[in-house]
N, CA and C of each residue as an Amber inpcrd file, in Angstrom:
protein
   639
  48.7060000 -26.7370000  -5.8550000  48.9920000 -25.9840000  -4.6400000
  48.3430000 -24.6130000  -4.7540000  47.8430000 -24.0920000  -3.6540000
  47.1700000 -22.8090000  -3.6680000  48.1690000 -21.6920000  -3.9110000
  47.7020000 -20.6510000  -4.5850000  48.5510000 -19.4870000  -4.8160000
  48.7380000 -18.7310000  -3.5120000  49.9560000 -18.2250000  -3.3020000
  50.2370000 -17.4810000  -2.0770000  49.8460000 -16.0310000  -2.2420000
  49.3660000 -15.4180000  -1.1650000  49.0380000 -14.0060000  -1.1670000
  50.2860000 -13.2020000  -0.8660000  50.1720000 -11.8590000  -0.9200000
  51.3240000 -10.9880000  -0.7130000  51.9530000 -11.1550000   0.6610000
  51.1560000 -11.5100000   1.6660000  51.7040000 -11.6390000   3.0100000
  52.2150000 -13.0450000   3.2960000  52.2780000 -13.8850000   2.2390000
  52.8360000 -15.2190000   2.4100000  51.8170000 -16.2800000   2.7560000
  50.5370000 -15.8980000   2.9840000  49.4990000 -16.8860000   3.3090000
  48.8510000 -17.3570000   2.0210000  48.6140000 -18.6630000   1.9170000
  47.9280000 -19.1340000   0.7130000  46.4330000 -18.9150000   0.8600000
  45.7040000 -19.1110000  -0.2460000  44.2760000 -18.8090000  -0.2570000
  43.5030000 -19.6770000   0.7200000  43.9480000 -20.9110000   0.9490000
  43.2110000 -21.8170000   1.8110000  43.2830000 -21.3970000   3.2740000
  44.4450000 -20.8070000   3.6700000  44.5860000 -20.4390000   5.0710000
  44.2190000 -18.9950000   5.3330000  43.9640000 -18.2220000   4.2740000
  43.6230000 -16.8190000   4.4750000  42.2720000 -16.6650000   5.1520000
  41.3550000 -17.5970000   4.8600000  40.0340000 -17.5210000   5.4830000
  40.0460000 -18.2790000   6.8010000  39.4870000 -17.6790000   7.8070000
  39.4090000 -18.3120000   9.1180000  37.9560000 -18.6230000   9.4530000
  37.6570000 -19.9060000   9.6970000  36.3080000 -20.2690000  10.1210000
  36.0220000 -19.6240000  11.4660000  34.7650000 -19.2440000  11.7070000
  34.4390000 -18.6240000  12.9840000  34.7380000 -19.5660000  14.1470000
  35.3360000 -19.0440000  15.1870000  35.6720000 -19.8320000  16.3680000
  34.5270000 -19.7140000  17.3690000  33.8880000 -20.8360000  17.7390000
  32.7230000 -20.7440000  18.6230000  33.1240000 -20.3560000  20.0350000
  32.2570000 -19.6450000  20.7270000  32.5020000 -19.3780000  22.1430000
  32.4120000 -20.6710000  22.9420000  32.9160000 -20.6550000  24.1610000
  32.9620000 -21.8750000  24.9760000  31.5890000 -22.4950000  25.1580000
  30.5610000 -21.6760000  25.2500000  29.2020000 -22.1950000  25.4680000
  28.4710000 -22.4910000  24.1750000  29.1470000 -22.3320000  23.0290000
  28.5230000 -22.5980000  21.7320000  27.8230000 -21.3680000  21.1870000
  27.4880000 -21.4400000  19.9010000  26.7860000 -20.3350000  19.2590000
  25.3400000 -20.2640000  19.7450000  24.7210000 -19.1010000  19.5680000
  23.3030000 -18.9320000  19.8890000  22.5240000 -18.6560000  18.6100000
  21.2020000 -18.7460000  18.7030000  20.3500000 -18.5130000  17.5390000
  20.5580000 -17.1200000  16.9650000  20.7580000 -16.1440000  17.8170000
  20.9620000 -14.7730000  17.3300000  22.2780000 -14.6130000  16.5760000
  23.2680000 -15.4680000  16.8670000  24.5700000 -15.3580000  16.2130000
  24.4890000 -15.5960000  14.7070000  23.5030000 -16.3690000  14.2440000
  23.4050000 -16.6490000  12.8110000  23.2600000 -15.3720000  11.9890000
  22.6630000 -14.3520000  12.5740000  22.4830000 -13.0870000  11.8630000
  23.6700000 -12.1470000  12.0310000  24.6610000 -12.5650000  12.8530000
  25.7710000 -11.6520000  13.1450000  27.1300000 -12.1520000  12.6580000
  27.2880000 -13.4710000  12.4770000  28.5870000 -14.0110000  12.0840000
  28.8440000 -13.6740000  10.6180000  29.9380000 -12.9840000  10.3040000
  30.1920000 -12.6110000   8.9070000  30.6650000 -13.8010000   8.0630000
  30.2760000 -13.7920000   6.7980000  30.8230000 -14.7400000   5.8390000
  30.3130000 -16.1580000   5.9370000  29.1810000 -16.3940000   6.6140000
  28.6610000 -17.7590000   6.6790000  28.1400000 -18.1930000   5.3160000
  28.3300000 -19.4680000   4.9370000  27.7510000 -19.9530000   3.6780000
  26.2240000 -19.8760000   3.7250000  25.5710000 -19.7780000   2.5830000
  24.1090000 -19.7800000   2.5600000  23.5520000 -21.0430000   3.2150000
  22.4050000 -20.9040000   3.8550000  21.6540000 -22.0120000   4.4380000
  22.3870000 -22.6790000   5.6040000  23.1940000 -21.9110000   6.3370000
  23.8160000 -22.4420000   7.5440000  22.7660000 -22.5910000   8.6350000
  22.7670000 -23.7250000   9.3110000  21.8370000 -23.9930000  10.4060000
  22.5790000 -23.9980000  11.7340000  21.8090000 -23.9380000  12.8190000
  22.3700000 -24.0760000  14.1650000  21.6490000 -25.2240000  14.8640000
  22.4110000 -26.2420000  15.2630000  21.8560000 -27.3820000  15.9900000
  22.6940000 -27.6150000  17.2370000  22.0420000 -27.5310000  18.3910000
  22.7220000 -27.7290000  19.6760000  23.9510000 -26.8380000  19.8120000
  23.8410000 -25.6000000  19.3520000  24.9230000 -24.6370000  19.4980000
  26.0430000 -24.7690000  18.4890000  25.9190000 -25.7040000  17.5310000
  26.9630000 -25.9100000  16.5220000  26.4460000 -25.5010000  15.1450000
  27.3180000 -24.9080000  14.3370000  26.9630000 -24.5280000  12.9820000
  26.9770000 -25.7520000  12.0760000  25.9640000 -25.8650000  11.2220000
  25.8560000 -26.9700000  10.2720000  25.7910000 -26.3600000   8.8770000
  26.7070000 -26.7770000   8.0040000  26.7890000 -26.2320000   6.6560000
  26.1650000 -27.2020000   5.6550000  25.5240000 -26.6480000   4.6290000
  24.8350000 -27.4550000   3.6360000  25.7830000 -27.8620000   2.5070000
  25.5970000 -29.0760000   1.9980000  26.3500000 -29.5200000   0.8220000
  25.6640000 -28.9810000  -0.4340000  26.3370000 -29.0250000  -1.6050000
  25.6960000 -28.5690000  -2.8470000  24.3840000 -29.3140000  -3.0930000
  23.3930000 -28.5940000  -3.5880000  22.0640000 -29.1450000  -3.7950000
  22.0300000 -30.0520000  -5.0240000  21.3470000 -31.1940000  -4.9040000
  21.1800000 -32.0910000  -6.0440000  19.9760000 -31.6580000  -6.8780000
  19.9160000 -32.1710000  -8.1040000  18.7810000 -31.8690000  -8.9730000
  17.4870000 -32.4050000  -8.3700000  17.5200000 -33.6120000  -7.7860000
  16.3250000 -34.1580000  -7.1540000  15.8330000 -33.2240000  -6.0560000
  16.7330000 -32.7510000  -5.2240000  16.3660000 -31.8670000  -4.1180000
  15.7320000 -30.5850000  -4.6480000  16.3550000 -29.9770000  -5.6640000
  15.8580000 -28.7250000  -6.2260000  14.4850000 -28.9010000  -6.8590000
  14.3110000 -29.9630000  -7.6710000  13.0390000 -30.1790000  -8.3650000
  11.9240000 -30.5490000  -7.3790000  12.2730000 -31.3080000  -6.3500000
  11.2610000 -31.6850000  -5.3570000  10.7900000 -30.4640000  -4.5800000
  11.7150000 -29.5900000  -4.2180000  11.3300000 -28.3580000  -3.5340000
  10.4150000 -27.5090000  -4.4110000  10.7440000 -27.4180000  -5.6990000
   9.9060000 -26.6460000  -6.6140000   8.4930000 -27.2090000  -6.6830000
   8.4010000 -28.5190000  -6.8170000   7.0960000 -29.1780000  -6.8960000
   6.2590000 -28.9170000  -5.6510000   6.8410000 -29.1660000  -4.4640000
   6.0930000 -29.0380000  -3.2150000   5.7640000 -27.5840000  -2.9000000
   6.7190000 -26.7060000  -3.1100000   6.5120000 -25.2930000  -2.8270000
   5.3710000 -24.7330000  -3.6600000   5.3910000 -25.0020000  -4.9630000
   4.3370000 -24.4860000  -5.8420000   2.9750000 -25.0670000  -5.5020000
   2.9250000 -26.3740000  -5.2360000   1.6520000 -27.0180000  -4.9330000
   1.0790000 -26.5100000  -3.6150000   1.9140000 -26.4070000  -2.5920000
   1.4370000 -25.9250000  -1.2930000   0.9720000 -24.4780000  -1.3840000
   1.7170000 -23.6510000  -2.0680000   1.3420000 -22.2480000  -2.1850000
   0.0310000 -22.0870000  -2.9290000  -0.1680000 -22.8860000  -3.9620000
  -1.3940000 -22.8010000  -4.7470000  -2.6120000 -23.2870000  -3.9640000
  -2.4270000 -24.2810000  -3.1040000  -3.5620000 -24.8950000  -2.4200000
  -3.7980000 -24.3680000  -1.0100000  -2.8790000 -23.6040000  -0.4680000
  -3.0200000 -23.1110000   0.9020000  -4.1640000 -22.1070000   1.0080000
  -4.9080000 -22.1400000   2.1130000  -5.9370000 -21.1190000   2.3380000
  -5.3160000 -19.7290000   2.4090000  -6.1580000 -18.7110000   2.2610000
  -5.6700000 -17.3380000   2.1680000  -4.9330000 -16.8780000   3.4270000
  -5.2480000 -17.4700000   4.5720000  -4.6080000 -17.0160000   5.8140000
  -3.2510000 -17.6760000   6.0560000  -2.8370000 -18.5740000   5.1470000
  -1.5460000 -19.2550000   5.2790000  -0.6130000 -18.8560000   4.1380000
   0.6890000 -18.9670000   4.4060000   1.6930000 -18.6880000   3.3850000
   2.7670000 -19.7670000   3.4350000   3.6320000 -19.7890000   2.4380000
   4.6530000 -20.8330000   2.2870000   5.9840000 -20.1800000   1.9700000
   7.0440000 -20.6290000   2.6370000   8.3960000 -20.1540000   2.3450000
   9.3300000 -21.3350000   2.1990000  10.3690000 -21.1440000   1.3720000
  11.4370000 -22.1270000   1.2500000  12.6520000 -21.6420000   2.0240000
  13.2950000 -22.5820000   2.7490000  14.6130000 -22.3750000   3.3270000
  14.6870000 -21.1300000   4.2110000  13.7450000 -21.0440000   5.1570000
  13.7670000 -20.0330000   6.2090000  13.9900000 -20.7440000   7.5420000
  14.8450000 -20.1880000   8.3940000  15.1320000 -20.8470000   9.6640000
  13.9850000 -20.6760000  10.6510000  13.9620000 -21.5890000  11.6260000
  12.9820000 -21.5550000  12.7130000  13.7610000 -21.4950000  14.0210000
  13.4850000 -20.4960000  14.8290000  14.2100000 -20.3180000  16.0900000
  13.5290000 -21.1500000  17.1700000  13.9610000 -22.4100000  17.3020000
  13.3380000 -23.3160000  18.2590000  13.6540000 -22.9210000  19.6940000
  14.9020000 -22.5350000  19.9350000  15.3420000 -22.0690000  21.2460000
  16.6820000 -21.3720000  21.0590000  17.3440000 -21.0280000  22.1570000
  18.5780000 -20.2440000  22.0680000  19.7040000 -20.9750000  21.3590000
  19.6610000 -22.3070000  21.3170000  20.7630000 -23.0850000  20.7520000
  20.3940000 -23.8290000  19.4780000  19.1630000 -23.6790000  19.0070000
  18.7160000 -24.4270000  17.8280000  17.9330000 -23.5250000  16.8810000
  18.4560000 -23.4160000  15.6850000  17.7860000 -22.6490000  14.6250000
  17.9590000 -23.3940000  13.3100000  17.2250000 -24.4950000  13.1450000
  17.3260000 -25.2660000  11.9010000  16.6370000 -24.5410000  10.7470000
  16.9150000 -25.0060000   9.5450000  16.3210000 -24.4220000   8.3460000
  15.5530000 -25.5070000   7.5910000  14.2450000 -25.6460000   7.8360000
  13.4590000 -26.5960000   7.0320000  13.5090000 -26.2000000   5.5570000
  13.3500000 -27.1980000   4.6910000  13.3210000 -26.8930000   3.2700000
  12.0870000 -26.0800000   2.9120000  10.9620000 -26.3730000   3.5730000
   9.7180000 -25.6390000   3.3410000   9.0110000 -25.4720000   4.6880000
   8.4120000 -24.2980000   4.8980000   7.5610000 -24.0830000   6.0640000
   6.2350000 -23.4850000   5.6090000   5.1580000 -23.9010000   6.2800000
   3.8360000 -23.3020000   6.1040000   3.4950000 -22.6000000   7.4070000
   2.9910000 -21.3780000   7.3140000   2.8040000 -20.5460000   8.4960000
   1.6650000 -19.5510000   8.2430000   1.0820000 -18.9670000   9.2880000
   0.0610000 -17.9440000   9.0840000   0.6720000 -16.6500000   8.5580000
  -0.0560000 -15.9560000   7.7110000   0.4790000 -14.7380000   7.1040000
   0.7790000 -13.6770000   8.1550000   0.0900000 -13.7230000   9.2940000
   0.3560000 -12.6960000  10.3080000   1.6550000 -12.9540000  11.0710000
   2.3730000 -14.0460000  10.7380000   3.6980000 -14.2790000  11.3290000
   4.7880000 -13.5170000  10.5800000   4.4360000 -12.9040000   9.4460000
   5.4110000 -12.1500000   8.6590000   5.6210000 -10.7860000   9.3040000
   6.8840000 -10.4530000   9.5530000   7.1980000  -9.1750000  10.1910000
   7.8070000  -8.1630000   9.2210000   8.2540000  -8.5950000   8.0650000
   8.8200000  -7.6640000   7.1030000   9.8030000  -8.3400000   6.1740000
  10.3050000  -7.6000000   5.1670000  11.1680000  -8.1970000   4.1430000
  12.5260000  -8.6330000   4.6560000  12.9680000  -8.1160000   5.7940000
  14.2800000  -8.4880000   6.3370000  14.1980000  -9.5930000   7.3810000
  13.0430000 -10.1760000   7.5370000  12.8610000 -11.2810000   8.4860000
  13.7200000 -12.4700000   8.0830000  14.3700000 -13.1210000   9.0610000
  15.2500000 -14.2630000   8.7610000  14.8110000 -15.5520000   9.4390000
  13.8050000 -15.5220000  10.3190000  13.3820000 -16.7290000  11.0130000
  11.9410000 -16.6000000  11.4920000  11.3660000 -17.7670000  11.8090000
  10.0200000 -17.8350000  12.3790000  10.0750000 -18.4740000  13.7590000
   9.0920000 -18.1350000  14.5800000   8.9060000 -18.8060000  15.8620000
   8.2770000 -20.1760000  15.6090000   8.6110000 -21.2120000  16.4080000
   8.0310000 -22.5390000  16.1630000   6.5140000 -22.5660000  16.2910000
   5.9630000 -21.7210000  17.1530000   4.5060000 -21.7190000  17.3040000
   3.7900000 -21.1780000  16.0750000   4.5330000 -20.5440000  15.1620000
   3.9490000 -20.0440000  13.9270000   4.0620000 -21.0500000  12.7800000
   4.8110000 -22.1260000  12.9750000   5.0280000 -23.1000000  11.9000000
   3.9620000 -24.1900000  11.9840000   3.1590000 -24.2830000  10.9420000
   2.1050000 -25.2930000  10.8790000   2.6350000 -26.5960000  10.2970000
   3.5130000 -26.4820000   9.3090000   4.0970000 -27.6470000   8.6520000
   5.5610000 -27.3550000   8.3340000   6.4320000 -28.2980000   8.6780000
   7.8470000 -28.2440000   8.2930000   8.1290000 -29.4230000   7.3810000
   8.8580000 -29.1720000   6.2940000   9.1760000 -30.2030000   5.3100000
  10.6920000 -30.2850000   5.1530000  11.2220000 -31.5010000   5.2060000
  12.6430000 -31.7340000   4.9680000  12.7980000 -32.7180000   3.8120000
  13.5540000 -32.3240000   2.7860000  13.8960000 -33.2150000   1.6750000
  15.2800000 -33.7800000   1.9790000  15.3590000 -35.0820000   2.1470000
  16.5760000 -35.7340000   2.6290000  17.6560000 -35.7540000   1.5620000
  18.8660000 -35.3610000   1.9540000  20.0470000 -35.4560000   1.1040000
  21.0180000 -36.4590000   1.7010000  22.0220000 -36.8380000   0.9350000
  22.9690000 -37.8540000   1.4030000  23.6500000 -37.4420000   2.7080000
  23.9810000 -36.1650000   2.8310000  24.7020000 -35.7270000   4.0230000
  23.7820000 -35.3220000   5.1680000  22.4570000 -35.3600000   4.9340000
  21.5270000 -34.8880000   5.9640000  20.6140000 -35.9870000   6.4970000
  20.8840000 -37.2590000   6.1480000  19.9530000 -38.3280000   6.5130000
  19.6940000 -38.3970000   8.0180000  20.7640000 -38.4080000   8.8000000
  20.5820000 -38.5150000  10.2460000  19.8550000 -37.2930000  10.7970000
  20.2180000 -36.1140000  10.3360000  19.5600000 -34.8950000  10.8200000
  18.0890000 -34.8790000  10.4440000  17.7770000 -35.2260000   9.1710000
  16.3950000 -35.1260000   8.7040000  15.5130000 -36.2610000   9.1950000
  16.0960000 -37.4200000   9.4570000  15.3050000 -38.5630000   9.9220000
  15.1520000 -38.5970000  11.4350000  16.1100000 -38.0700000  12.1700000
  16.1050000 -38.2250000  13.6230000  16.2030000 -36.9000000  14.3720000
  17.2780000 -36.1510000  14.1310000  17.5620000 -34.9790000  14.9700000
  16.5170000 -33.8830000  14.8000000  16.2900000 -33.4520000  13.5730000
  15.4100000 -32.3060000  13.3570000  13.9360000 -32.6180000  13.6490000
  13.3840000 -33.7670000  13.2120000  11.9950000 -34.0340000  13.5900000
  11.7910000 -34.1240000  15.0950000  12.7580000 -34.6650000  15.7950000
  12.6440000 -34.7130000  17.2610000  12.5900000 -33.3050000  17.8550000
  13.3830000 -32.4100000  17.3110000  13.3970000 -31.0340000  17.8110000
  12.1280000 -30.2870000  17.4000000  11.6570000 -30.4960000  16.1690000
  10.4060000 -29.8530000  15.7490000   9.2440000 -30.3100000  16.6360000
   9.1880000 -31.5980000  16.9200000   8.1070000 -32.1210000  17.7540000
   8.1720000 -31.5500000  19.1640000   9.3630000 -31.5140000  19.7370000
   9.5190000 -30.9800000  21.0920000   9.1120000 -29.5170000  21.1620000
   9.2900000 -28.7920000  20.0450000   8.9160000 -27.3790000  20.0030000
   7.4420000 -27.1720000  19.6740000   6.7210000 -28.2570000  19.3660000
   5.2810000 -28.1630000  19.1360000   4.8500000 -27.9360000  17.7080000
   5.7370000 -28.1430000  16.7250000   5.3360000 -28.0110000  15.3140000
   4.3750000 -29.1560000  14.9880000   3.1250000 -28.8710000  14.6040000
   2.1070000 -29.9330000  14.5400000   2.2390000 -30.9190000  13.3870000
   2.8450000 -30.5070000  12.2740000   2.9210000 -31.3890000  11.1080000
   4.3410000 -31.3750000  10.5400000   4.8020000 -32.5640000  10.1430000
   6.1460000 -32.7100000   9.5910000   6.1080000 -33.6950000   8.4420000
   6.7630000 -33.3420000   7.3140000   6.9240000 -34.2600000   6.1930000
   8.4110000 -34.5050000   5.9750000   8.7560000 -35.7690000   5.8110000
  10.1060000 -36.1360000   5.3890000  10.0100000 -36.7030000   3.9850000
  10.8010000 -36.1650000   3.0730000  10.7120000 -36.5540000   1.6620000
  12.0180000 -37.2200000   1.2570000  11.9090000 -38.4210000   0.6930000
  13.0930000 -39.1690000   0.2600000  12.9350000 -39.5630000  -1.2040000
  14.0380000 -39.8840000  -1.8320000  14.0230000 -40.2870000  -3.2370000
  13.8330000 -41.7890000  -3.3520000  12.8550000 -42.1900000  -4.1700000
  12.6700000 -43.6000000  -4.4950000  13.8280000 -44.0300000  -5.3890000
  14.6280000 -44.9790000  -4.9200000  15.8320000 -45.3620000  -5.6610000
  15.5200000 -45.9980000  -7.0080000  14.3450000 -46.6150000  -7.1420000
  13.9980000 -47.2850000  -8.3920000  13.4400000 -46.3260000  -9.4400000
  12.5380000 -45.4380000  -9.0170000  11.8670000 -44.5490000  -9.9640000
  12.4280000 -43.1340000  -9.9640000  13.1810000 -42.7850000  -8.9410000
  13.7070000 -41.4240000  -8.8570000  12.6780000 -40.3930000  -8.4570000
  11.5040000 -40.8430000  -7.9750000  10.4270000 -39.9330000  -7.5940000
  10.4570000 -39.6670000  -6.0910000   9.8420000 -38.5620000  -5.6590000
   9.7430000 -38.3060000  -4.2240000   8.7870000 -39.2830000  -3.5450000
   9.1650000 -39.7140000  -2.3520000   8.2920000 -40.4720000  -1.4620000
   8.1120000 -39.6120000  -0.2100000   6.8620000 -39.3340000   0.1690000
   6.5990000 -38.4160000   1.2710000   6.0990000 -39.1890000   2.4860000
   6.8280000 -39.0530000   3.5840000   6.4590000 -39.6390000   4.8710000
   5.7970000 -38.5380000   5.6960000   4.5300000 -38.7230000   6.0350000
   3.7400000 -37.6840000   6.6850000   3.5810000 -38.0100000   8.1670000
   3.8950000 -37.0390000   9.0190000   3.8390000 -37.2060000  10.4660000
   2.9350000 -36.1470000  11.0830000   2.2890000 -36.5380000  12.1900000
   1.4600000 -35.6060000  12.9490000   1.8760000 -35.6630000  14.4160000
   1.8400000 -34.5080000  15.0680000   2.2890000 -34.4030000  16.4550000
   1.2660000 -34.9830000  17.4200000   1.7340000 -35.8100000  18.3490000
   0.9310000 -36.2210000  19.5030000   1.2140000 -35.1970000  20.5950000
   0.2820000 -34.3060000  20.9040000   0.5770000 -33.2380000  21.8620000
   0.8350000 -33.7410000  23.2740000   0.3570000 -34.9440000  23.6030000
   0.5720000 -35.4840000  24.9490000   2.0210000 -35.9010000  25.1610000
   2.6530000 -36.4260000  24.1010000   4.0220000 -36.9160000  24.2360000
   5.0480000 -36.0210000  23.5530000   4.5690000 -35.0010000  22.8110000
   5.4570000 -34.1310000  22.0380000   6.3710000 -34.9620000  21.1420000
   5.7630000 -35.9270000  20.4490000   6.4990000 -36.7580000  19.4900000
   5.6070000 -36.9550000  18.2720000   6.2380000 -37.3130000  17.1400000
   5.4940000 -37.5000000  15.9080000   5.0690000 -38.9380000  15.7220000
   3.8670000 -39.1130000  15.1620000   3.4050000 -40.4090000  14.7240000
   3.2530000 -40.4090000  13.2120000   3.6820000 -41.4970000  12.5580000
   3.5770000 -41.6010000  11.1060000   2.1160000 -41.8500000  10.7310000
   1.5680000 -41.0030000   9.8630000   0.1720000 -41.1510000   9.4490000
   0.0180000 -41.6150000   8.0070000   1.1200000 -41.6630000   7.2490000
   1.0160000 -42.1440000   5.8750000   2.3280000 -42.0480000   5.1250000
   2.4840000 -42.9440000   4.1420000   3.6270000 -42.9210000   3.2330000
   3.0510000 -42.8400000   1.8230000   3.4640000 -41.8350000   1.0640000
   2.8190000 -41.5490000  -0.2130000   3.7950000 -41.6890000  -1.3730000
   3.4230000 -42.5680000  -2.3180000   4.1600000 -42.7760000  -3.5580000
   3.2910000 -42.2700000  -4.7130000   3.8920000 -41.5560000  -5.6310000
   3.2440000 -41.0920000  -6.8500000   2.1860000 -40.0230000  -6.6200000
   1.3310000 -40.1610000  -5.6150000   0.3370000 -39.1080000  -5.3400000
   0.1420000 -38.9460000  -3.8380000   0.2180000 -37.7000000  -3.3880000
   0.0010000 -37.3810000  -1.9800000  -1.3810000 -36.7550000  -1.8260000
  -2.1660000 -37.2830000  -0.8980000  -3.4810000 -36.7180000  -0.5840000
  -3.6600000 -36.7210000   0.9220000  -3.7910000 -35.5260000   1.5130000
  -4.0150000 -35.3920000   2.9540000  -5.0770000 -34.3300000   3.1840000
  -5.6920000 -34.3780000   4.3680000  -6.7140000 -33.3900000   4.7370000
  -6.2210000 -32.4230000   5.8000000  -5.0300000 -32.6660000   6.3600000
  -4.4470000 -31.7640000   7.3560000  -2.9900000 -31.4870000   6.9780000
  -2.4870000 -30.3020000   7.2170000  -3.1210000 -29.1760000   7.9180000
  -4.2030000 -28.4690000   7.1100000  -4.3340000 -28.8010000   5.8180000
  -5.4480000 -28.3890000   4.9750000  -5.5170000 -29.3930000   3.8400000
  -6.5380000 -29.3200000   3.0140000  -6.6790000 -30.2730000   1.9150000
  -5.5530000 -30.0730000   0.8920000  -4.7770000 -31.1300000   0.6770000
  -3.6280000 -31.0550000  -0.2120000  -3.6190000 -32.2750000  -1.1180000
  -3.4430000 -32.0610000  -2.4140000  -3.2410000 -33.1430000  -3.3830000
  -2.0530000 -32.7690000  -4.2620000  -1.0670000 -33.6640000  -4.3380000
   0.1190000 -33.3930000  -5.1370000   0.4660000 -34.6320000  -5.9630000
   0.5770000 -34.4470000  -7.2680000   1.0170000 -35.5130000  -8.1670000
   2.5390000 -35.5700000  -8.1080000   3.0730000 -36.5200000  -7.3640000
   4.5170000 -36.6170000  -7.1700000   5.2510000 -37.0320000  -8.4400000
   4.5350000 -37.6070000  -9.4020000   5.1690000 -37.9680000 -10.6750000
   5.4680000 -36.7320000 -11.5140000   4.9190000 -35.5790000 -11.1160000
   5.1530000 -34.3360000 -11.8490000   6.3930000 -33.5990000 -11.4030000
   7.3150000 -34.2830000 -10.7250000   8.4910000 -33.6110000 -10.1810000
   9.3400000 -32.9520000 -11.2590000   9.3180000 -33.4710000 -12.4960000
  10.0890000 -32.8750000 -13.5850000   9.2190000 -32.1010000 -14.5610000
   7.9580000 -31.8700000 -14.1810000   7.0390000 -31.2010000 -15.0880000
   7.2470000 -29.7030000 -15.1600000   6.5570000 -29.0910000 -16.1350000
   6.5730000 -27.6520000 -16.3310000   5.1460000 -27.1770000 -16.5440000
   4.8810000 -25.8810000 -16.3770000   3.5260000 -25.3810000 -16.6580000
   3.0990000 -25.7080000 -18.0750000   1.9010000 -26.2720000 -18.2050000
   1.3920000 -26.6130000 -19.5240000   1.9230000 -27.9100000 -20.0720000
   2.7810000 -28.5920000 -19.2930000   3.3500000 -29.8490000 -19.7600000
   2.4330000 -30.9940000 -19.4010000   2.4670000 -32.0520000 -20.1940000
   1.6670000 -33.2400000 -19.8960000   2.3440000 -34.1200000 -18.8670000
   3.5150000 -33.6870000 -18.3500000   4.2700000 -34.5280000 -17.4230000
   3.8740000 -34.2890000 -15.9790000   2.8250000 -33.5530000 -15.7270000
   2.3480000 -33.3760000 -14.3610000   1.9720000 -31.9470000 -14.0960000
   0.7150000 -31.7180000 -13.7230000   0.2230000 -30.3640000 -13.5320000
   0.8350000 -29.7100000 -12.3230000   1.3860000 -30.5000000 -11.3680000
   1.9290000 -29.9070000 -10.1790000   3.3400000 -29.3840000 -10.3980000
   4.0350000 -29.8240000 -11.4380000   5.4410000 -29.4900000 -11.5850000
   5.6570000 -28.1400000 -12.2070000   5.2530000 -27.0710000 -11.5140000
   5.3930000 -25.7380000 -12.0500000   6.7470000 -25.1620000 -11.6810000
   7.1970000 -24.2350000 -12.5130000   8.4600000 -23.5530000 -12.2190000
   8.1920000 -22.2420000 -11.5400000
């Protein structure tokens, strides 16, 4: 049982979750609501909280982030876990975004405009399957994000499998252009090669040159 505080309230009831307004939260509210857990997203006016990160998720993000940053042209940059303000009611947080360096406004920046996002990457977790497979890619496509990767864990080998999508601008929907096991090689949005078997590697390790810390 939780310990009671001096005023008779226990620790579980002392904290009050934010009560949404009748019309739902807005994208700007994410920067104003006190005490939100890290990596809170906004989808259709509702707050979405992240579950604890798995080792696969953490190592896959490290692998992709380092590889993309190393291979990106000088006019592009890479960030992990920054929100994208799609519209007034949607501000999801891709695991990785690639964007032009001139989209950076300063060290206190908390989100990017969708027109500045060249590539959005989502690493699927157990609690995010529906969002990462259906809800978020549909919203990214509708907002005009040209490239999207969905990354899932191979149940047999424990390695990342990358599903690569490209936007059809006529329909504002994504088309699957490739599924990559063990090694990813694409020419858009720029030339990228990633050894997916290096997900547990370290700098100087023989377990994969891409797996840098």
